[in-house]
C-alpha positions as CSV (number, residue, x, y, z in Angstrom):
1,M,-7.3,-21.9,-34.8
2,L,-9.3,-24.4,-32.8
3,E,-8.0,-23.0,-29.6
4,N,-8.9,-19.5,-30.6
5,K,-12.4,-20.5,-31.7
6,A,-12.9,-22.4,-28.4
7,N,-12.0,-19.3,-26.4
8,P,-12.5,-16.1,-28.5
9,T,-11.9,-13.9,-25.5
10,I,-8.2,-14.8,-25.5
11,N,-5.7,-13.4,-28.1
12,K,-4.1,-16.5,-29.6
13,S,-0.8,-14.7,-30.4
14,T,-0.3,-13.1,-27.0
15,G,-2.3,-15.3,-24.6
16,L,-3.8,-12.2,-23.1
17,P,-7.6,-11.4,-22.9
18,R,-9.2,-9.3,-25.6
19,K,-10.5,-6.2,-23.9
20,R,-13.6,-5.8,-26.1
21,F,-15.1,-8.9,-24.4
22,Y,-14.8,-7.3,-21.0
23,R,-16.2,-3.8,-21.6
24,A,-18.4,-2.4,-18.9
25,R,-19.9,0.9,-17.9
26,A,-17.3,3.5,-17.2
27,H,-18.3,3.8,-13.6
28,S,-20.5,2.1,-11.0
29,N,-22.4,3.5,-8.0
30,P,-20.2,2.9,-5.0
31,L,-23.1,3.5,-2.6
32,S,-25.3,0.7,-4.0
33,D,-25.4,-2.8,-2.5
34,S,-23.2,-5.3,-4.2
35,H,-23.1,-9.1,-3.8
36,F,-19.6,-10.5,-3.6
37,P,-17.6,-12.1,-0.8
38,I,-15.9,-9.8,1.7
39,P,-13.3,-11.0,4.2
40,L,-14.4,-10.5,7.8
41,S,-11.0,-8.9,8.7
42,P,-7.5,-8.5,7.1
43,S,-6.5,-11.8,8.8
44,H,-9.1,-13.6,6.6
45,V,-7.6,-12.4,3.3
46,D,-6.3,-15.6,1.6
47,Y,-3.0,-14.5,0.1
48,S,-2.5,-18.0,-1.4
49,L,-5.4,-17.3,-3.8
50,H,-3.9,-14.0,-5.0
51,Y,-0.2,-15.0,-5.2
52,P,-0.2,-18.8,-5.4
53,P,3.3,-19.4,-6.7
54,L,4.8,-17.3,-3.9
55,F,3.1,-19.3,-1.3
56,L,4.2,-22.6,-2.7
57,S,7.8,-21.7,-2.5
58,S,10.3,-20.6,0.1
59,D,10.7,-17.1,-1.5
60,R,11.3,-14.4,1.1
61,I,8.4,-12.4,-0.3
62,N,6.1,-15.0,1.4
63,S,6.4,-13.2,4.7
64,S,5.2,-9.9,3.2
65,K,1.8,-8.4,3.2
66,I,0.2,-6.3,0.6
67,Q,1.8,-2.9,0.6
68,F,0.4,-1.2,-2.5
69,A,-3.3,-0.7,-3.3
70,D,-4.6,0.6,-6.6
71,I,-8.1,1.8,-5.8
72,G,-10.4,1.5,-8.8
73,C,-7.7,-0.2,-10.8
74,G,-9.6,-0.3,-14.1
75,F,-7.9,-2.5,-16.7
76,G,-4.8,-3.0,-14.6
77,G,-2.3,-0.8,-16.5
78,L,-0.8,0.7,-13.3
79,L,-0.5,-2.7,-11.6
80,I,1.3,-4.2,-14.6
81,S,3.8,-1.3,-14.6
82,L,4.4,-1.3,-10.9
83,S,4.9,-5.0,-10.8
84,T,8.3,-5.0,-12.5
85,L,9.3,-1.7,-11.0
86,F,8.8,-3.0,-7.5
87,P,9.2,-6.8,-7.9
88,E,9.5,-7.5,-4.2
89,I,6.3,-5.7,-3.2
90,L,2.9,-7.4,-3.0
91,M,0.2,-5.2,-4.5
92,I,-3.5,-5.5,-5.3
93,G,-6.0,-3.7,-7.5
94,M,-9.5,-3.1,-6.1
95,E,-12.2,-2.8,-8.7
96,L,-16.0,-2.7,-8.4
97,R,-17.0,-3.7,-11.9
98,D,-17.2,-7.4,-12.3
99,K,-16.3,-7.7,-16.0
100,V,-13.3,-5.3,-15.6
101,T,-12.1,-7.3,-12.6
102,E,-12.3,-10.5,-14.6
103,Y,-10.3,-8.9,-17.4
104,V,-7.5,-8.0,-15.0
105,K,-7.4,-11.5,-13.6
106,E,-7.1,-13.0,-17.0
107,R,-4.5,-10.4,-18.0
108,I,-2.3,-11.2,-15.0
109,S,-2.7,-14.9,-15.6
110,G,-1.6,-14.5,-19.2
111,L,1.4,-12.4,-18.3
112,R,2.5,-14.9,-15.7
113,V,2.4,-17.7,-18.3
114,A,4.2,-15.6,-20.9
115,N,6.8,-14.3,-18.5
116,P,7.8,-17.1,-16.1
117,G,8.8,-15.7,-12.7
118,Q,7.3,-12.3,-13.3
119,Y,4.0,-10.6,-12.3
120,Q,3.7,-13.0,-9.3
121,N,3.4,-10.0,-7.0
122,I,0.1,-8.5,-8.3
123,S,-3.5,-9.5,-8.1
124,V,-7.0,-8.0,-8.2
125,V,-10.1,-8.3,-6.2
126,R,-13.7,-7.3,-6.9
127,T,-14.8,-5.1,-4.0
128,N,-16.1,-1.8,-3.0
129,S,-13.1,0.1,-1.5
130,M,-15.3,2.9,-0.2
131,K,-17.0,0.4,2.1
132,Y,-14.5,-2.3,2.8
133,I,-10.9,-1.0,3.1
134,P,-10.7,-2.0,6.8
135,N,-11.7,-5.5,5.9
136,Y,-8.6,-5.9,3.7
137,F,-5.8,-4.0,5.4
138,E,-4.5,-3.7,8.9
139,K,-3.5,-0.5,10.6
140,G,-0.4,0.9,9.0
141,Q,-0.1,-1.9,6.5
142,L,0.1,0.0,3.2
143,S,2.9,2.1,1.9
144,K,1.2,3.4,-1.2
145,M,-2.3,4.0,-2.3
146,F,-3.3,5.1,-5.9
147,F,-6.4,6.9,-7.1
148,L,-6.0,7.4,-10.8
149,F,-8.7,9.2,-12.8
150,P,-11.6,8.4,-10.4
151,D,-15.2,9.1,-11.3
152,P,-15.6,12.9,-10.9
153,H,-19.3,12.7,-9.8
154,F,-19.9,16.2,-11.2
155,K,-23.3,16.8,-9.5
156,E,-23.0,18.3,-6.1
157,K,-25.5,15.9,-4.6
158,N,-23.1,13.1,-5.8
159,H,-20.0,14.4,-4.2
160,R,-20.5,12.0,-1.4
161,R,-19.7,9.2,-3.9
162,R,-16.2,10.6,-4.5
163,V,-13.4,8.2,-3.5
164,I,-11.4,11.0,-2.0
165,S,-13.3,12.8,0.9
166,P,-12.5,13.9,4.4
167,H,-14.3,10.9,5.9
168,L,-12.6,8.4,3.6
169,L,-9.2,10.0,4.2
170,D,-9.6,9.0,7.8
171,E,-9.8,5.4,6.7
172,Y,-6.9,5.7,4.3
173,A,-4.8,7.3,7.1
174,Y,-5.6,4.3,9.2
175,V,-4.3,1.7,6.8
176,L,-1.3,3.7,5.6
177,Q,1.9,3.5,7.5
178,V,3.5,6.8,8.6
179,G,5.4,8.0,5.6
180,G,3.1,6.1,3.2
181,I,1.9,8.0,0.2
182,I,-1.4,8.7,-1.5
183,Y,-1.2,9.4,-5.3
184,T,-4.1,11.1,-7.1
185,I,-4.5,12.3,-10.6
186,T,-7.4,13.4,-12.8
187,D,-8.1,15.3,-16.0
188,V,-11.0,17.2,-14.4
189,E,-9.8,20.4,-12.9
190,E,-12.6,20.8,-10.3
191,L,-12.0,17.2,-9.1
192,G,-8.3,17.8,-8.9
193,E,-8.9,20.9,-6.8
194,W,-11.3,18.9,-4.6
195,M,-8.9,16.1,-4.0
196,K,-6.0,18.4,-3.3
197,S,-8.1,20.5,-0.9
198,C,-9.3,17.4,1.0
199,L,-5.7,16.2,1.4
200,E,-4.3,19.7,2.2
201,N,-6.9,20.2,5.0
202,H,-6.5,16.8,6.6
203,P,-4.2,16.8,9.6
204,M,-2.6,13.5,8.8
205,F,-1.3,14.3,5.3
206,E,1.3,16.7,3.9
207,A,2.3,17.4,0.3
208,L,5.4,15.9,-1.2
209,S,8.0,18.6,-2.3
210,Q,8.7,19.1,-5.9
211,E,12.1,17.5,-5.4
212,E,10.5,14.4,-3.9
213,L,8.0,14.2,-6.8
214,E,10.8,14.3,-9.4
215,V,12.7,11.3,-7.9
216,D,9.6,9.1,-7.1
217,P,9.4,6.5,-9.9
218,A,5.7,5.9,-9.2
219,V,4.8,9.6,-10.0
220,K,6.1,9.1,-13.5
221,L,3.4,6.4,-14.1
222,L,0.4,8.4,-13.0
223,S,-0.3,9.9,-16.4
224,T,1.1,7.1,-18.6
225,A,0.3,3.7,-17.2
226,T,-3.5,3.6,-17.4
227,E,-5.9,3.6,-20.3
228,E,-7.5,6.8,-19.1
229,G,-4.1,8.6,-18.8
230,Q,-3.1,7.5,-22.3
231,K,-6.3,8.8,-23.7
232,V,-5.9,12.1,-22.1
233,A,-2.3,12.3,-23.5
234,R,-3.5,11.4,-27.0
235,N,-6.1,14.2,-26.8
236,G,-3.6,16.7,-25.5
237,G,-5.5,17.1,-22.3
238,Q,-4.3,18.5,-19.0
239,T,-4.0,16.5,-15.8
240,F,-4.1,17.6,-12.1
241,Q,-2.3,15.5,-9.5
242,A,-2.0,15.6,-5.8
243,V,0.6,13.4,-4.0
244,Y,0.6,13.5,-0.2
245,R,2.4,11.7,2.6
246,R,0.8,10.2,5.7
247,I,2.2,12.0,8.8
248,V,1.8,12.0,12.5
249,P,-0.4,15.1,13.3
250,A,1.1,17.8,15.4
251,S,0.0,17.6,19.0
């Protein structure tokens, strides 16, 4: 009991952080100034801080770069699920809220201790992805980007805060490799229509076919892996997803 009293934020039986100590506002203003370190360029991202065991061994994953990005990763549910589904892929969650980011860090650390050799390929960083995506990823670096249950910003004057927009899709197209995929899902119909419309009208994206969606293992996680998705499912809510591939625009 002494260990539990000394660090009440950690569940003694599981070694994982207790979520109630890391609660924060549901959303943050992505247009406000924040104060946290930002790499000057992708070459300045220190992979050894995010995936230390992999960079202390001769594992072949060491030569890899981050390929999956979970934008607004929340409490890390999708990252955890993707980690074992794609164990050879480096992936990172990007979250603006400081307490939530700290929770995900502690969660990953606890999972690594409890499961030796697993969850070494995931990490999280506190950052503003709407401003700093080019600081983290090179041209064509990513193969998957996830936008699960983003802030709907209902008021029309706040639509510029939405994480999917024509302008931001230009940046996402830059960091996605040709054939890379953007996954979006929401329980807000109007936002779902907005995201689908933005992707549909962008010249560098095309929708995946129904057959492709059915065989993509990542699609199955969109509505089940996150806290938000599980809440929607419990309440019998409807979800709206748009999954699009990065293409070379027709000349």
